[in-house]
C-alpha atoms as a printed R data frame, in Angstrom:
    type eleno elety resid chain resno       x      y      z
1   ATOM     1    CA   MET     A     1  -0.020  0.003  0.004
2   ATOM     2    CA   PRO     A     2   1.387  3.496 -0.754
3   ATOM     3    CA   HIS     A     3   2.304  5.590  2.232
4   ATOM     4    CA   GLU     A     4  -0.054  8.387  3.017
5   ATOM     5    CA   THR     A     5   0.952 11.028  5.496
6   ATOM     6    CA   THR     A     6  -1.559 12.052  8.390
7   ATOM     7    CA   TYR     A     7   0.166 15.226  9.416
8   ATOM     8    CA   GLY     A     8  -0.028 18.727  7.822
9   ATOM     9    CA   LEU     A     9  -2.654 18.099  5.473
10  ATOM    10    CA   ASN     A    10  -3.995 21.627  5.625
11  ATOM    11    CA   LEU     A    11  -0.550 23.260  6.113
12  ATOM    12    CA   VAL     A    12   0.917 25.387  3.411
13  ATOM    13    CA   SER     A    13   4.319 26.126  4.778
14  ATOM    14    CA   THR     A    14   6.186 26.671  8.092
15  ATOM    15    CA   GLU     A    15   8.962 29.157  8.759
16  ATOM    16    CA   VAL     A    16  11.442 29.107 11.577
17  ATOM    17    CA   LEU     A    17  11.427 32.309 13.428
18  ATOM    18    CA   ILE     A    18  14.273 34.199 15.332
19  ATOM    19    CA   SER     A    19  14.883 33.057 18.963
20  ATOM    20    CA   PRO     A    20  14.078 35.389 21.869
21  ATOM    21    CA   ASN     A    21  17.747 35.601 22.536
22  ATOM    22    CA   GLU     A    22  18.739 36.512 19.173
23  ATOM    23    CA   LEU     A    23  16.022 39.164 19.097
24  ATOM    24    CA   LYS     A    24  17.437 40.581 22.248
25  ATOM    25    CA   ARG     A    25  20.895 40.709 20.822
26  ATOM    26    CA   ARG     A    26  19.453 42.708 17.895
27  ATOM    27    CA   VAL     A    27  17.384 45.146 20.086
28  ATOM    28    CA   PRO     A    28  19.154 44.946 23.406
29  ATOM    29    CA   MET     A    29  17.782 46.137 26.719
30  ATOM    30    CA   THR     A    30  19.345 49.420 27.793
31  ATOM    31    CA   GLU     A    31  20.247 50.655 31.487
32  ATOM    32    CA   LYS     A    32  17.568 53.363 31.235
33  ATOM    33    CA   ALA     A    33  14.773 50.892 29.911
34  ATOM    34    CA   LEU     A    34  15.689 48.393 32.595
35  ATOM    35    CA   GLU     A    35  15.331 51.159 35.253
36  ATOM    36    CA   THR     A    36  12.006 52.168 33.886
37  ATOM    37    CA   VAL     A    37  10.420 48.533 33.900
38  ATOM    38    CA   ILE     A    38  11.823 47.836 37.345
39  ATOM    39    CA   ALA     A    39  10.506 51.016 38.836
40  ATOM    40    CA   GLY     A    40   7.228 50.706 36.996
41  ATOM    41    CA   ARG     A    41   6.594 47.158 38.177
42  ATOM    42    CA   ASN     A    42   7.512 47.950 41.728
43  ATOM    43    CA   THR     A    43   5.005 50.962 41.832
44  ATOM    44    CA   VAL     A    44   2.187 48.844 40.418
45  ATOM    45    CA   ARG     A    45   2.974 46.134 43.124
46  ATOM    46    CA   ASP     A    46   2.968 48.792 45.731
47  ATOM    47    CA   ILE     A    47  -0.501 50.059 44.572
48  ATOM    48    CA   LEU     A    48  -1.693 46.372 44.695
49  ATOM    49    CA   ASP     A    49  -0.316 45.987 48.045
50  ATOM    50    CA   HIS     A    50  -1.878 49.362 49.232
51  ATOM    51    CA   ARG     A    51   1.453 50.751 50.244
52  ATOM    52    CA   ASP     A    52   1.012 53.548 47.487
53  ATOM    53    CA   PRO     A    53  -2.390 55.107 47.781
54  ATOM    54    CA   ARG     A    54  -2.454 56.255 44.147
55  ATOM    55    CA   ILE     A    55  -4.292 54.500 41.160
56  ATOM    56    CA   PHE     A    56  -2.626 53.353 38.061
57  ATOM    57    CA   VAL     A    57  -4.030 54.321 34.693
58  ATOM    58    CA   VAL     A    58  -3.415 52.224 31.520
59  ATOM    59    CA   VAL     A    59  -4.076 54.673 28.779
60  ATOM    60    CA   GLY     A    60  -3.405 54.748 25.053
61  ATOM    61    CA   PRO     A    61  -4.397 53.496 21.562
62  ATOM    62    CA   CYS     A    62  -6.626 50.416 21.272
63  ATOM    63    CA   SER     A    63  -3.798 49.028 19.143
64  ATOM    64    CA   ILE     A    64  -0.409 50.238 17.791
65  ATOM    65    CA   HIS     A    65  -0.193 50.264 13.908
66  ATOM    66    CA   ASP     A    66   2.058 53.084 13.221
67  ATOM    67    CA   GLU     A    67   5.407 53.558 15.052
68  ATOM    68    CA   LYS     A    68   5.694 57.328 14.344
69  ATOM    69    CA   ALA     A    69   2.166 58.150 15.705
70  ATOM    70    CA   GLY     A    70   2.721 55.783 18.601
71  ATOM    71    CA   ILE     A    71   5.926 57.535 19.673
72  ATOM    72    CA   GLU     A    72   4.276 60.941 19.286
73  ATOM    73    CA   TYR     A    73   1.563 59.895 21.595
74  ATOM    74    CA   ALA     A    74   4.013 58.386 23.928
75  ATOM    75    CA   LYS     A    75   5.961 61.641 24.242
76  ATOM    76    CA   ARG     A    76   2.814 63.591 24.958
77  ATOM    77    CA   LEU     A    77   1.769 61.032 27.702
78  ATOM    78    CA   ARG     A    78   5.240 61.131 29.227
79  ATOM    79    CA   GLU     A    79   4.838 64.834 29.788
80  ATOM    80    CA   LEU     A    80   1.222 64.490 31.127
81  ATOM    81    CA   ALA     A    81   2.337 61.746 33.528
82  ATOM    82    CA   ASP     A    82   4.430 64.225 35.498
83  ATOM    83    CA   LYS     A    83   1.619 66.468 35.840
84  ATOM    84    CA   VAL     A    84  -0.803 63.923 37.458
85  ATOM    85    CA   SER     A    85   1.731 61.816 39.310
86  ATOM    86    CA   GLU     A    86   0.466 63.088 42.650
87  ATOM    87    CA   THR     A    87  -2.555 60.907 42.178
88  ATOM    88    CA   MET     A    88  -1.968 58.511 39.152
89  ATOM    89    CA   PHE     A    89   0.749 56.386 37.814
90  ATOM    90    CA   ILE     A    90   0.468 56.501 34.199
91  ATOM    91    CA   ILE     A    91   1.145 53.379 32.019
92  ATOM    92    CA   MET     A    92   0.787 53.521 28.190
93  ATOM    93    CA   ARG     A    93  -1.407 51.024 26.652
94  ATOM    94    CA   VAL     A    94   0.762 49.366 24.160
95  ATOM    95    CA   TYR     A    95  -1.351 46.613 22.521
96  ATOM    96    CA   PHE     A    96   0.335 44.633 19.530
97  ATOM    97    CA   GLU     A    97  -2.064 41.608 19.373
98  ATOM    98    CA   LYS     A    98  -5.784 41.751 18.778
99  ATOM    99    CA   PRO     A    99  -8.014 38.749 19.405
100 ATOM   100    CA   ARG     A   100 -10.625 38.228 16.618
101 ATOM   101    CA   THR     A   101 -13.970 36.492 17.144
102 ATOM   102    CA   THR     A   102 -13.810 35.500 13.328
103 ATOM   103    CA   VAL     A   103 -11.418 37.330 11.223
104 ATOM   104    CA   GLY     A   104  -9.674 40.802 10.783
105 ATOM   105    CA   TRP     A   105  -6.262 42.401 11.313
106 ATOM   106    CA   LYS     A   106  -4.523 40.568 14.203
107 ATOM   107    CA   GLY     A   107  -2.184 43.185 15.132
108 ATOM   108    CA   TYR     A   108   1.283 44.832 14.855
109 ATOM   109    CA   ILE     A   109   3.127 41.505 15.607
110 ATOM   110    CA   ASN     A   110   1.151 39.248 13.467
111 ATOM   111    CA   ASP     A   111   0.939 41.689 10.420
112 ATOM   112    CA   PRO     A   112   2.972 44.661 10.843
113 ATOM   113    CA   TYR     A   113   2.524 46.091  7.294
114 ATOM   114    CA   MET     A   114  -1.302 45.411  7.281
115 ATOM   115    CA   ASP     A   115  -1.145 43.678  3.945
116 ATOM   116    CA   ASP     A   116  -1.745 40.106  4.876
117 ATOM   117    CA   SER     A   117   2.041 39.240  4.492
118 ATOM   118    CA   PHE     A   118   2.265 38.121  8.136
119 ATOM   119    CA   LYS     A   119   5.957 39.089  8.618
120 ATOM   120    CA   ILE     A   120   5.854 37.996 12.192
121 ATOM   121    CA   GLN     A   121   9.659 38.182 12.679
122 ATOM   122    CA   ASP     A   122   9.516 41.830 11.629
123 ATOM   123    CA   GLY     A   123   6.621 42.391 13.989
124 ATOM   124    CA   LEU     A   124   8.397 41.024 16.901
125 ATOM   125    CA   MET     A   125  11.440 43.356 15.995
126 ATOM   126    CA   LEU     A   126   9.191 46.354 15.572
127 ATOM   127    CA   ALA     A   127   7.263 45.628 18.713
128 ATOM   128    CA   ARG     A   128  10.432 45.249 20.837
129 ATOM   129    CA   ARG     A   129  11.767 48.448 19.312
130 ATOM   130    CA   PHE     A   130   8.696 50.344 20.280
131 ATOM   131    CA   LEU     A   131   8.609 49.012 23.874
132 ATOM   132    CA   LEU     A   132  12.306 49.868 24.182
133 ATOM   133    CA   ALA     A   133  11.686 53.495 22.927
134 ATOM   134    CA   CYS     A   134   8.795 53.913 25.408
135 ATOM   135    CA   ALA     A   135  11.136 52.706 28.319
136 ATOM   136    CA   GLU     A   136  13.948 54.800 27.199
137 ATOM   137    CA   MET     A   137  11.760 57.807 27.650
138 ATOM   138    CA   GLY     A   138  10.742 56.742 30.984
139 ATOM   139    CA   LEU     A   139   7.419 55.686 30.222
140 ATOM   140    CA   PRO     A   140   6.021 52.258 31.418
141 ATOM   141    CA   ALA     A   141   4.046 50.001 29.006
142 ATOM   142    CA   GLY     A   142   0.998 47.786 29.504
143 ATOM   143    CA   THR     A   143  -0.121 45.221 27.007
144 ATOM   144    CA   GLU     A   144  -2.233 42.236 26.468
145 ATOM   145    CA   ALA     A   145  -0.689 38.775 26.732
146 ATOM   146    CA   LEU     A   146  -2.485 37.061 24.018
147 ATOM   147    CA   ASP     A   147  -0.078 34.614 22.162
148 ATOM   148    CA   PRO     A   148   1.783 32.428 24.759
149 ATOM   149    CA   ILE     A   149   4.915 32.306 22.529
150 ATOM   150    CA   THR     A   150   5.248 36.100 22.625
151 ATOM   151    CA   PRO     A   151   6.268 36.789 26.275
152 ATOM   152    CA   PRO     A   152   9.832 35.322 25.989
153 ATOM   153    CA   TYR     A   153  10.464 37.922 23.314
154 ATOM   154    CA   LEU     A   154   9.003 41.029 24.881
155 ATOM   155    CA   SER     A   155   7.919 40.749 28.384
156 ATOM   156    CA   GLU     A   156  11.056 42.059 29.948
157 ATOM   157    CA   LEU     A   157   9.958 45.430 28.704
158 ATOM   158    CA   VAL     A   158   6.348 45.258 29.943
159 ATOM   159    CA   THR     A   159   5.424 46.819 33.254
160 ATOM   160    CA   TRP     A   160   1.797 45.501 33.421
161 ATOM   161    CA   SER     A   161  -0.200 42.906 31.384
162 ATOM   162    CA   ALA     A   162  -3.858 42.215 30.807
163 ATOM   163    CA   ILE     A   163  -5.509 38.893 29.908
164 ATOM   164    CA   GLY     A   164  -8.592 39.599 27.694
165 ATOM   165    CA   ALA     A   165 -12.192 38.663 28.241
166 ATOM   166    CA   ARG     A   166 -11.907 36.101 25.653
167 ATOM   167    CA   THR     A   167  -8.972 34.298 27.106
168 ATOM   168    CA   THR     A   168  -9.398 34.786 30.762
169 ATOM   169    CA   GLU     A   169 -11.138 31.505 30.992
170 ATOM   170    CA   SER     A   170  -8.282 29.659 29.050
171 ATOM   171    CA   GLN     A   171  -6.125 27.268 31.100
172 ATOM   172    CA   THR     A   172  -3.026 28.306 28.689
173 ATOM   173    CA   HIS     A   173  -3.329 31.823 29.620
174 ATOM   174    CA   ARG     A   174  -3.784 31.253 33.406
175 ATOM   175    CA   GLU     A   175  -0.661 28.977 33.408
176 ATOM   176    CA   MET     A   176   1.308 31.579 31.329
177 ATOM   177    CA   SER     A   177   0.167 34.315 33.854
178 ATOM   178    CA   SER     A   178   1.544 32.275 36.712
179 ATOM   179    CA   GLY     A   179   5.005 32.739 35.285
180 ATOM   180    CA   LEU     A   180   4.881 36.338 34.017
181 ATOM   181    CA   SER     A   181   7.222 38.688 35.942
182 ATOM   182    CA   MET     A   182   4.808 41.657 36.006
183 ATOM   183    CA   PRO     A   183   1.355 42.196 37.670
184 ATOM   184    CA   VAL     A   184  -1.610 40.808 35.492
185 ATOM   185    CA   GLY     A   185  -5.099 42.033 35.206
186 ATOM   186    CA   PHE     A   186  -7.722 39.375 34.335
187 ATOM   187    CA   LYS     A   187 -10.766 40.910 32.653
188 ATOM   188    CA   ASN     A   188 -14.246 39.551 33.306
189 ATOM   189    CA   GLY     A   189 -15.820 37.345 30.693
190 ATOM   190    CA   THR     A   190 -17.560 38.925 27.662
191 ATOM   191    CA   ASP     A   191 -20.844 37.749 29.232
192 ATOM   192    CA   GLY     A   192 -20.042 40.083 32.264
193 ATOM   193    CA   SER     A   193 -19.284 37.196 34.521
194 ATOM   194    CA   ILE     A   194 -16.667 37.986 37.140
195 ATOM   195    CA   GLN     A   195 -16.210 34.366 38.420
196 ATOM   196    CA   VAL     A   196 -13.923 33.485 35.441
197 ATOM   197    CA   ALA     A   197 -11.590 36.295 36.214
198 ATOM   198    CA   ILE     A   198 -11.604 35.408 39.932
199 ATOM   199    CA   ASP     A   199 -10.794 31.816 38.856
200 ATOM   200    CA   ALA     A   200  -8.064 32.874 36.736
201 ATOM   201    CA   THR     A   201  -6.621 35.073 39.497
202 ATOM   202    CA   LYS     A   202  -6.567 31.923 41.935
203 ATOM   203    CA   SER     A   203  -5.124 29.762 39.163
204 ATOM   204    CA   ALA     A   204  -2.292 32.042 38.380
205 ATOM   205    CA   LEU     A   205  -1.503 32.325 42.006
206 ATOM   206    CA   SER     A   206  -0.421 28.713 41.924
207 ATOM   207    CA   ALA     A   207   2.499 26.896 40.541
208 ATOM   208    CA   HIS     A   208   2.056 25.363 37.140
209 ATOM   209    CA   SER     A   209   4.031 23.096 34.649
210 ATOM   210    CA   PHE     A   210   3.325 23.518 30.921
211 ATOM   211    CA   LEU     A   211   4.845 23.572 27.405
212 ATOM   212    CA   GLY     A   212   6.339 26.725 26.085
213 ATOM   213    CA   ILE     A   213   9.592 27.992 24.530
214 ATOM   214    CA   ASN     A   214  12.898 28.809 26.124
215 ATOM   215    CA   GLN     A   215  15.145 31.844 25.300
216 ATOM   216    CA   GLU     A   216  16.712 29.886 22.460
217 ATOM   217    CA   GLY     A   217  13.239 29.231 20.767
218 ATOM   218    CA   GLN     A   218  13.239 25.427 21.769
219 ATOM   219    CA   THR     A   219  10.195 23.742 23.026
220 ATOM   220    CA   ALA     A   220  10.591 23.425 26.739
221 ATOM   221    CA   LEU     A   221   8.784 22.302 29.820
222 ATOM   222    CA   ILE     A   222   8.192 25.612 31.797
223 ATOM   223    CA   ARG     A   223   7.662 25.474 35.593
224 ATOM   224    CA   THR     A   224   6.301 28.410 37.279
225 ATOM   225    CA   ARG     A   225   6.016 29.650 41.099
226 ATOM   226    CA   GLY     A   226   2.862 31.457 40.637
227 ATOM   227    CA   ASN     A   227   2.071 35.145 40.349
228 ATOM   228    CA   ARG     A   228   0.561 36.819 43.500
229 ATOM   229    CA   TYR     A   229  -0.056 40.119 41.711
230 ATOM   230    CA   GLY     A   230  -3.096 38.938 39.729
231 ATOM   231    CA   HIS     A   231  -6.145 41.137 39.932
232 ATOM   232    CA   ILE     A   232  -9.652 41.754 38.376
233 ATOM   233    CA   VAL     A   233 -10.431 44.062 35.645
234 ATOM   234    CA   LEU     A   234 -14.243 44.995 35.191
235 ATOM   235    CA   ARG     A   235 -14.993 45.746 31.574
236 ATOM   236    CA   GLY     A   236 -18.658 44.956 31.598
237 ATOM   237    CA   GLY     A   237 -20.392 42.466 29.305
238 ATOM   238    CA   SER     A   238 -23.512 41.408 27.395
239 ATOM   239    CA   GLY     A   239 -24.240 45.069 26.754
240 ATOM   240    CA   ARG     A   240 -24.189 45.941 30.430
241 ATOM   241    CA   PRO     A   241 -21.618 47.922 32.483
242 ATOM   242    CA   ASN     A   242 -20.283 46.700 35.814
243 ATOM   243    CA   TYR     A   243 -18.308 49.877 37.023
244 ATOM   244    CA   ASP     A   244 -21.099 51.191 39.239
245 ATOM   245    CA   SER     A   245 -20.829 50.979 43.214
246 ATOM   246    CA   VAL     A   246 -23.113 48.128 43.445
247 ATOM   247    CA   SER     A   247 -21.037 46.046 40.966
248 ATOM   248    CA   VAL     A   248 -17.817 46.979 42.612
249 ATOM   249    CA   ARG     A   249 -19.153 46.037 46.001
250 ATOM   250    CA   LEU     A   250 -20.312 42.626 44.613
251 ATOM   251    CA   CYS     A   251 -16.930 42.084 43.110
252 ATOM   252    CA   GLU     A   252 -15.334 42.934 46.528
253 ATOM   253    CA   GLN     A   253 -17.467 40.385 48.296
254 ATOM   254    CA   ALA     A   254 -16.691 37.687 45.785
255 ATOM   255    CA   LEU     A   255 -12.894 38.417 46.231
256 ATOM   256    CA   VAL     A   256 -13.137 38.332 49.953
257 ATOM   257    CA   LYS     A   257 -14.990 34.955 49.682
258 ATOM   258    CA   GLU     A   258 -12.072 33.503 47.760
259 ATOM   259    CA   ASN     A   259  -9.647 35.118 50.083
260 ATOM   260    CA   LEU     A   260  -8.064 37.235 47.328
261 ATOM   261    CA   PRO     A   261  -7.030 40.933 47.682
262 ATOM   262    CA   ARG     A   262  -9.764 43.500 46.988
263 ATOM   263    CA   ASN     A   263  -7.917 44.838 43.915
264 ATOM   264    CA   ILE     A   264 -10.137 46.031 41.013
265 ATOM   265    CA   VAL     A   265  -9.246 47.921 37.891
266 ATOM   266    CA   ILE     A   266 -11.997 49.562 35.922
267 ATOM   267    CA   ASP     A   267 -11.902 49.469 32.175
268 ATOM   268    CA   CYS     A   268 -13.696 52.641 30.993
269 ATOM   269    CA   SER     A   269 -14.109 51.212 27.495
270 ATOM   270    CA   HIS     A   270 -15.881 48.195 25.836
271 ATOM   271    CA   ALA     A   271 -19.257 47.370 27.559
272 ATOM   272    CA   ASN     A   272 -18.683 49.789 30.329
273 ATOM   273    CA   SER     A   273 -19.166 52.532 27.915
274 ATOM   274    CA   PHE     A   274 -21.338 50.600 25.438
275 ATOM   275    CA   LYS     A   275 -18.378 50.784 23.049
276 ATOM   276    CA   ASP     A   276 -18.971 54.657 22.820
277 ATOM   277    CA   HIS     A   277 -15.551 56.223 23.122
278 ATOM   278    CA   LEU     A   278 -17.131 59.551 24.070
279 ATOM   279    CA   LEU     A   279 -18.706 57.983 27.171
280 ATOM   280    CA   GLN     A   280 -15.449 56.886 28.735
281 ATOM   281    CA   PRO     A   281 -15.206 60.287 30.727
282 ATOM   282    CA   LEU     A   282 -18.652 59.515 32.220
283 ATOM   283    CA   VAL     A   283 -17.342 56.218 33.548
284 ATOM   284    CA   VAL     A   284 -14.352 57.938 35.002
285 ATOM   285    CA   ASP     A   285 -16.632 60.451 36.720
286 ATOM   286    CA   ASP     A   286 -18.573 57.675 38.437
287 ATOM   287    CA   VAL     A   287 -15.342 56.074 39.563
288 ATOM   288    CA   VAL     A   288 -14.025 59.394 40.839
289 ATOM   289    CA   ASN     A   289 -17.177 59.543 42.940
290 ATOM   290    CA   GLN     A   290 -16.548 56.175 44.372
291 ATOM   291    CA   ILE     A   291 -13.005 56.938 45.204
292 ATOM   292    CA   ASN     A   292 -13.941 60.161 46.833
293 ATOM   293    CA   TYR     A   293 -16.617 58.361 48.873
294 ATOM   294    CA   GLY     A   294 -13.890 56.190 50.128
295 ATOM   295    CA   THR     A   295 -13.749 52.963 48.067
296 ATOM   296    CA   LYS     A   296 -10.229 51.590 48.299
297 ATOM   297    CA   SER     A   297 -10.576 48.467 46.192
298 ATOM   298    CA   ILE     A   298 -10.476 50.540 42.940
299 ATOM   299    CA   VAL     A   299  -6.726 50.592 42.264
300 ATOM   300    CA   GLY     A   300  -6.730 51.356 38.495
301 ATOM   301    CA   LEU     A   301  -8.311 52.609 35.314
302 ATOM   302    CA   MET     A   302  -8.039 51.635 31.618
303 ATOM   303    CA   LEU     A   303  -8.796 54.166 28.742
304 ATOM   304    CA   GLU     A   304  -8.716 53.888 24.907
305 ATOM   305    CA   SER     A   305  -7.146 57.123 23.636
306 ATOM   306    CA   ASN     A   306  -5.193 58.131 20.514
307 ATOM   307    CA   LEU     A   307  -4.004 61.408 18.863
308 ATOM   308    CA   TYR     A   308  -7.169 61.853 17.112
309 ATOM   309    CA   GLU     A   309 -10.672 60.794 17.889
310 ATOM   310    CA   GLY     A   310 -12.623 57.780 16.323
311 ATOM   311    CA   ASN     A   311 -11.306 54.955 14.289
312 ATOM   312    CA   GLN     A   312 -10.961 54.012 10.483
313 ATOM   313    CA   THR     A   313 -10.983 50.884  8.388
314 ATOM   314    CA   ILE     A   314  -7.675 49.717  6.889
315 ATOM   315    CA   PRO     A   315  -7.810 50.825  3.294
316 ATOM   316    CA   LYS     A   316  -6.215 48.897  0.463
317 ATOM   317    CA   ASP     A   317  -4.097 51.842 -0.354
318 ATOM   318    CA   LEU     A   318  -2.231 52.428  2.950
319 ATOM   319    CA   SER     A   319  -1.151 55.857  1.990
320 ATOM   320    CA   GLN     A   320  -4.752 56.795  2.625
321 ATOM   321    CA   LEU     A   321  -4.541 55.929  6.487
322 ATOM   322    CA   ARG     A   322  -5.297 58.849  8.522
323 ATOM   323    CA   TYR     A   323  -2.300 59.685 10.954
324 ATOM   324    CA   GLY     A   324  -3.056 59.046 14.660
325 ATOM   325    CA   VAL     A   325  -6.347 57.489 14.186
326 ATOM   326    CA   SER     A   326  -7.186 54.023 15.377
327 ATOM   327    CA   VAL     A   327  -7.685 51.192 13.034
328 ATOM   328    CA   THR     A   328  -9.508 49.020 15.661
329 ATOM   329    CA   ASP     A   329 -11.733 50.400 18.392
330 ATOM   330    CA   LYS     A   330 -12.885 54.005 18.485
331 ATOM   331    CA   CYS     A   331 -10.606 56.075 20.775
332 ATOM   332    CA   MET     A   332 -10.884 59.538 22.527
333 ATOM   333    CA   SER     A   333  -8.726 62.364 21.316
334 ATOM   334    CA   TRP     A   334  -5.537 63.508 22.941
335 ATOM   335    CA   GLU     A   335  -7.162 66.659 23.938
336 ATOM   336    CA   MET     A   336 -10.139 64.872 25.609
337 ATOM   337    CA   THR     A   337  -7.556 62.584 27.242
338 ATOM   338    CA   GLU     A   338  -5.447 65.397 28.584
339 ATOM   339    CA   ARG     A   339  -8.411 67.304 29.961
340 ATOM   340    CA   LEU     A   340  -9.913 64.225 31.440
341 ATOM   341    CA   LEU     A   341  -6.922 63.060 33.440
342 ATOM   342    CA   LEU     A   342  -5.874 66.592 34.565
343 ATOM   343    CA   ASN     A   343  -9.436 67.063 36.032
344 ATOM   344    CA   THR     A   344  -9.495 63.716 37.652
345 ATOM   345    CA   ASN     A   345  -6.042 64.622 39.243
346 ATOM   346    CA   GLU     A   346  -7.794 67.645 40.803
347 ATOM   347    CA   LYS     A   347 -10.882 65.772 41.763
348 ATOM   348    CA   ILE     A   348  -9.238 62.807 43.670
349 ATOM   349    CA   ARG     A   349  -6.346 64.662 45.178
350 ATOM   350    CA   GLU     A   350  -7.839 64.947 48.716
351 ATOM   351    CA   ALA     A   351  -9.267 61.290 48.528
352 ATOM   352    CA   ILE     A   352  -5.857 59.909 47.661
353 ATOM   353    CA   LYS     A   353  -4.324 61.664 50.579
354 ATOM   354    CA   ARG     A   354  -6.884 60.128 52.838
355 ATOM   355    CA   ARG     A   355  -6.025 56.710 51.566
356 ATOM   356    CA   MET     A   356  -4.100 55.141 54.258
357 ATOM   357    CA   PRO     A   357  -1.335 52.704 53.187
358 ATOM   358    CA   GLU     A   358  -2.224 49.202 54.322
359 ATOM   359    CA   PRO     A   359   0.000 46.065 54.326
360 ATOM   360    CA   SER     A   360  -2.802 44.219 52.791
361 ATOM   361    CA   LEU     A   361  -6.450 44.809 51.895
362 ATOM   362    CA   VAL     A   362  -8.066 41.427 52.050
């Protein structure tokens, strides 16, 4: 009988990528960047441990697609961060990977040239270069950990990571999070359920063993000790918001029941703003009222913002792309973002002063 293969029947090709170590040799960490990342992670840990009374704010484009516009945004945000540092620790939202329910542009790493060429090795190089540029200017970066192969290439330059609503329930992502070196926020499910995020936080707290890659790009058995800086991100779901005081209190009670720290980040976009970017300031106002009322469990905010308001579809002729406008979710303009954060800084200044540092808020 003729031999018939049973492997690769639907594969077109495979391509060996650069190893994490080789990428780091080509785009090396610098002393200034290392200082930014270490200081940033320590600050977020202090906020989560309630030693630092401020909140951290992850703000920036829904996704990075243009290095020039992204760097311009980063420079503006770096200046703003100093102005609001009394009450907020600013982290730039630097999202390179986009989860898709069906199809669509998968992000800067997967398709950096937005032409379906999928030059992933170039994407990894460009992403690392962008993160390095942010860290070099003293601006911490936050991103979504989506592909479990990506962290060995980039995570040493990341201050904070999120696990998205579509992947919080994934065992792979819970295991991966247990080994990440930075604090990780788990978003509630797309249906609004917070239990999946609580389960993920508990899972990531534990040690795990799983398949991954090492710094040479070889398949390896990864063993982790667990990540004790997991926390919940409320982003709404099923068309309903969950940033209100009742939802926050119910989340607090669920965390206490599971013996987890009462640390909650509010994502002001997605279902919490009914996917209307112009409603994000209203969400922030509600959260500000809760903080002023004395709620200590709210430790952070997430905002989607770009140089210019709105979004755009990716045209076939990429020269027609509008500069500084999102190609994924709609974003607030820089002007709205700056005004919102400056006003928030004023509104919560006294409440932040009243927040007494505590060794643990459990």
